[in-house]
C-alpha positions in Angstrom: 97.1 162.2 -93.7 93.5 163.1 -93.0 92.4 166.5 -94.3 89.2 168.3 -93.5 88.2 171.2 -95.8 85.1 172.1 -93.8 84.2 172.1 -90.2 80.8 173.3 -89.1 81.0 176.4 -86.9 78.3 177.6 -84.5 76.9 181.0 -85.6 78.0 183.9 -83.4 74.7 185.7 -84.1 72.4 185.7 -81.1 69.0 184.0 -81.8 66.3 186.6 -82.3 68.7 189.3 -83.5 67.2 191.7 -86.1 68.1 191.1 -89.8 71.4 192.8 -90.8 73.1 192.4 -87.4 76.8 192.3 -88.2 78.5 189.4 -86.3 81.6 187.7 -87.7 81.0 183.9 -87.6 84.4 182.8 -88.8 87.9 182.6 -87.2 90.1 185.6 -86.6 92.9 185.0 -89.1 94.6 188.4 -89.1 95.5 190.9 -86.4 94.0 193.8 -88.3 92.0 194.2 -91.5 94.0 195.1 -94.5 92.7 197.2 -97.4 94.3 197.4 -100.8 93.2 199.2 -104.0 94.0 198.9 -107.6 92.6 201.6 -109.9 93.2 201.4 -113.7 92.1 202.2 -117.2 93.7 201.6 -120.6 96.4 204.2 -120.0 97.3 204.1 -116.3 97.2 202.0 -113.1 97.5 202.9 -109.5 98.1 200.6 -106.6 98.0 201.6 -102.9 97.4 200.2 -99.5 94.6 202.0 -97.6 94.7 202.9 -94.0 91.0 203.9 -93.9 87.9 203.3 -96.0 87.6 207.0 -96.7 90.7 206.9 -98.9 88.8 204.8 -101.5 85.9 207.3 -101.7 87.5 209.5 -104.4 87.6 206.5 -106.7 83.9 205.7 -106.2 82.6 208.0 -109.0 85.7 208.0 -111.1 85.5 206.8 -114.8 88.3 204.3 -114.1 87.8 200.7 -112.8 88.6 200.3 -109.1 89.3 197.0 -107.3 89.2 197.2 -103.5 90.3 194.1 -101.7 89.7 193.5 -97.9 91.7 190.9 -96.1 90.2 190.0 -92.7 86.5 190.1 -91.6 86.7 190.1 -87.8 86.5 193.9 -87.5 82.9 194.5 -88.1 83.2 198.3 -87.9 85.4 198.3 -91.1 82.8 196.2 -92.9 80.0 198.4 -91.7 81.8 201.5 -92.8 82.4 200.1 -96.3 78.7 199.2 -96.5 77.7 202.7 -95.5 80.0 204.4 -98.0 79.1 202.2 -100.9 75.4 201.8 -100.0 75.5 198.1 -99.5 72.4 196.4 -98.1 72.8 195.3 -94.4 71.7 191.8 -95.3 74.6 191.6 -97.8 77.0 192.7 -95.1 75.6 190.1 -92.8 76.2 187.4 -95.4 79.8 188.6 -95.9 80.5 188.1 -92.3 78.8 184.7 -92.2 81.6 182.7 -93.7 79.6 179.5 -94.4 77.6 180.7 -97.3 77.1 178.5 -100.3 78.0 180.1 -103.7 75.2 182.3 -104.8 74.3 185.5 -106.7 72.0 188.4 -105.6 71.2 191.2 -108.0 70.5 194.5 -106.4 69.6 197.8 -108.1 73.1 199.3 -108.3 75.4 196.3 -107.8 75.7 192.5 -107.9 76.6 190.4 -104.9 78.5 187.1 -105.4 79.6 184.5 -102.9 82.3 182.0 -104.0 84.4 179.3 -102.3 88.1 179.7 -102.9 90.2 176.6 -102.4 94.0 176.4 -102.3 96.1 173.3 -102.0 99.2 173.5 -99.9 101.7 171.1 -101.5 104.0 171.2 -98.5 101.4 170.1 -95.9 99.3 168.2 -98.5 96.3 170.0 -97.2 93.5 171.9 -98.9 92.3 175.2 -97.4 88.8 176.5 -98.0 87.8 180.2 -97.8 84.7 182.2 -98.6 85.1 185.1 -101.1 82.4 187.7 -101.3 82.4 190.1 -104.3 80.4 193.3 -104.8 80.3 194.4 -108.5 79.2 197.9 -109.2 79.1 200.2 -112.2 82.8 201.0 -112.0 84.2 199.1 -109.0 84.7 195.6 -107.6 85.0 195.0 -103.8 86.3 191.6 -102.7 86.1 190.4 -99.1 88.5 187.6 -97.9 88.9 185.9 -94.6 92.7 186.0 -94.7 95.6 187.3 -96.7 96.8 185.3 -99.6 94.7 184.3 -102.6 94.8 183.0 -106.1 94.6 186.3 -107.8 98.3 187.2 -108.3 98.2 186.3 -112.0 95.4 188.8 -112.4 97.3 191.5 -110.6 100.3 190.8 -112.9 98.1 191.1 -116.0 96.8 194.5 -114.7 100.3 195.7 -114.0 101.8 194.5 -117.3 98.8 195.4 -119.4 98.5 191.9 -120.8 95.3 190.8 -122.5 92.1 192.7 -122.6 91.6 193.1 -118.9 92.8 196.8 -118.8 90.4 197.6 -121.7 87.3 196.0 -120.1 85.1 197.1 -117.2 84.5 195.7 -113.7 82.4 192.8 -115.1 85.4 191.4 -116.9 87.5 191.8 -113.8 84.9 189.8 -111.9 85.0 187.1 -114.6 88.8 187.0 -114.2 88.4 186.5 -110.4 85.9 183.6 -111.0 88.1 182.1 -113.7 91.1 182.1 -111.3 89.1 180.4 -108.6 87.8 177.7 -111.0 91.4 177.1 -112.4 92.6 176.5 -108.9 89.8 173.9 -108.5 91.6 172.0 -111.3 94.9 172.4 -109.5 93.5 171.1 -106.2 91.9 168.1 -108.1 95.2 167.3 -109.8 96.8 167.0 -106.3 93.9 164.9 -105.1 94.4 162.7 -108.2 98.0 162.1 -107.2 96.9 161.2 -103.6 94.3 158.8 -104.9 96.9 157.2 -107.3 99.3 156.8 -104.3 96.7 155.1 -102.2 95.8 152.8 -105.1 99.4 151.8 -105.6 99.9 151.2 -101.8 96.8 149.0 -101.8 98.2 146.8 -104.6 101.6 146.6 -103.0 100.3 146.1 -99.5 102.1 149.1 -98.1 99.1 151.0 -96.6 98.6 150.7 -92.9 95.2 152.4 -92.5 93.8 153.2 -96.0 90.2 153.2 -94.9 90.8 156.4 -92.8 92.5 158.2 -95.8 89.8 157.0 -98.3 87.0 158.1 -95.9 88.7 161.5 -95.4 89.1 162.0 -99.2 85.5 161.0 -99.8 84.3 163.7 -97.3 86.4 166.3 -99.1 85.0 165.3 -102.5 81.5 165.7 -101.1 82.3 169.1 -99.8 83.9 170.1 -103.1 80.8 169.1 -104.9 78.7 171.2 -102.5 80.9 174.1 -103.2 81.0 173.8 -107.0 77.5 172.7 -107.8 75.9 176.0 -106.7 78.6 177.9 -108.6 77.4 176.2 -111.7 73.9 177.7 -111.2 75.4 181.1 -110.5 77.4 181.1 -113.7 74.3 179.9 -115.6 72.3 182.8 -114.3 75.1 185.3 -115.2 75.7 183.9 -118.7 72.0 184.4 -119.5 72.7 188.2 -119.4 69.9 189.0 -117.0 72.1 191.4 -114.9 72.7 194.9 -116.2 76.1 194.9 -114.5 77.6 192.4 -117.0 78.2 193.5 -120.5 77.2 191.3 -123.4 80.8 191.0 -124.5 81.7 189.4 -121.2 78.9 186.7 -121.4 80.9 184.5 -123.7 83.7 184.4 -121.2 81.3 183.5 -118.5 80.0 180.6 -120.6 83.6 179.4 -120.9 84.0 179.3 -117.1 80.6 177.6 -116.9 82.0 174.8 -119.2 85.1 174.5 -116.9 82.9 174.2 -113.9 81.1 171.3 -115.5 84.5 169.6 -116.1 85.4 170.2 -112.4 82.1 168.6 -111.3 82.6 165.6 -113.6 86.2 165.2 -112.2 84.9 165.3 -108.7 82.2 162.7 -109.5 84.9 160.5 -111.1 87.1 160.8 -108.0 84.2 159.9 -105.8 83.6 156.8 -107.9 87.3 155.9 -107.8 87.4 156.3 -104.0 84.3 154.1 -103.6 86.0 151.5 -105.9 89.2 151.7 -103.8 87.2 151.2 -100.6 85.5 148.1 -102.1 88.9 146.9 -103.3 90.3 147.3 -99.8 87.4 145.5 -98.2 87.7 142.7 -100.8 91.4 142.4 -100.1 90.7 142.1 -96.4 88.1 139.4 -97.2 90.4 137.5 -99.4 93.2 137.6 -96.8 90.7 136.2 -94.2 89.6 133.5 -96.7 93.3 132.5 -97.3 93.9 132.3 -93.5 90.8 130.3 -93.0 91.7 128.0 -95.9 95.2 127.3 -94.5 93.7 126.6 -91.0 91.0 124.4 -92.4 93.6 122.3 -94.4 95.8 122.0 -91.3 92.8 120.9 -89.2 91.7 118.4 -91.9 95.2 116.9 -92.0 95.2 116.3 -88.3 91.7 114.8 -88.0 92.8 111.2 -89.1 96.1 111.6 -87.3 94.2 112.5 -84.1 91.9 109.6 -84.6 94.8 107.1 -84.9 96.6 108.6 -81.9 93.4 108.5 -80.0 92.7 104.8 -80.7 96.2 103.7 -79.7 96.2 106.0 -76.8 93.4 104.2 -75.0 95.8 101.5 -73.7 93.3 98.6 -73.4 94.8 95.5 -72.0 94.0 93.1 -74.8 95.0 95.3 -77.8 97.4 93.0 -79.7 99.1 95.8 -81.6 100.4 97.3 -78.3 102.6 94.2 -77.9 104.1 94.1 -81.4 107.7 95.0 -81.8 107.2 97.3 -84.8 103.9 98.9 -83.6 105.4 102.3 -83.0 107.1 102.8 -86.4 104.2 101.2 -88.2 101.8 103.8 -86.7 104.1 106.6 -87.7 104.3 105.2 -91.2 100.5 105.0 -91.4 100.2 108.6 -90.3 102.8 109.8 -92.8 101.1 107.9 -95.6 97.6 109.3 -94.7 99.0 112.8 -94.6 100.8 112.4 -97.9 97.7 111.0 -99.6 95.5 113.8 -98.3 98.1 116.5 -99.5 98.2 114.9 -103.0 94.4 114.9 -103.0 94.3 118.6 -102.0 96.8 119.4 -104.7 94.7 117.7 -107.4 91.6 119.6 -106.3 93.7 122.8 -106.4 92.9 123.6 -102.8 96.6 124.2 -102.2 
């Protein structure tokens, strides 16, 4: 049941290439890049699937809020076209295509660039999947870049469609907050599933039903380490955003960012707790192995100790010297057996009183 969230991939960018060279470093997860758009304000909402980037240009300067989502990063020409039309810096485009970025924030003159790690837990396969999410936040638009189709943002789309909450009344900064909040909420969901797995391993250890717990515990510890590496930088990003230093975020949105910051702290604390629990389970498993070995050695030692005097007696009367008088006695054989039984019984009683048995 080993799971690996993260696997180091070799960069596809050739050494010595100039800055801003667009090379996709991740896996090709879709046959073609998919573009979708949601444009809304307090009175209307429009959803459409885009066949080309140019279809989004009329919304670039509109007073409404526009959310453009891109699924698939392998077609660098599409990413390059988006960068050109929305005046995105080449280094940002390079980071978008490099899918091993740590969570970070870069504040440019007309937009804000965010990198987040989106984690989804598949309950059917009992595996967690990690994906990089890049977000560009402009004055009236949000552009999100995903490696593959499928995300954790369906509740946000439903809120937009049904005009629930304040999301339709707020700007792109609040939409960005909602995206971050959805990602952090799914960290909790993933951790709940990890907690169930850890509880299952603990129960199996106590009931001696686990065949290879060390491999499972080691795999989970690796995932906790990677989760910590993904979440800890997000804490710094939210801390910077909540200070209100970026002109993209309105002051009214900062209080919501501080709430997500608190949730991130809770996630980090939970990850640390799970790491300690896994370390404790590993120590428990090793202690159990040691105790089992001690019990085996104890039984073997007692058996060997019981046979030491018996072996001595059998050795003495097995020498068959000519002038040993006991060898000629009629009751020699049963007497020797009686002596052996008495010696064994006395030793067992002694071991019992010493609580060695």
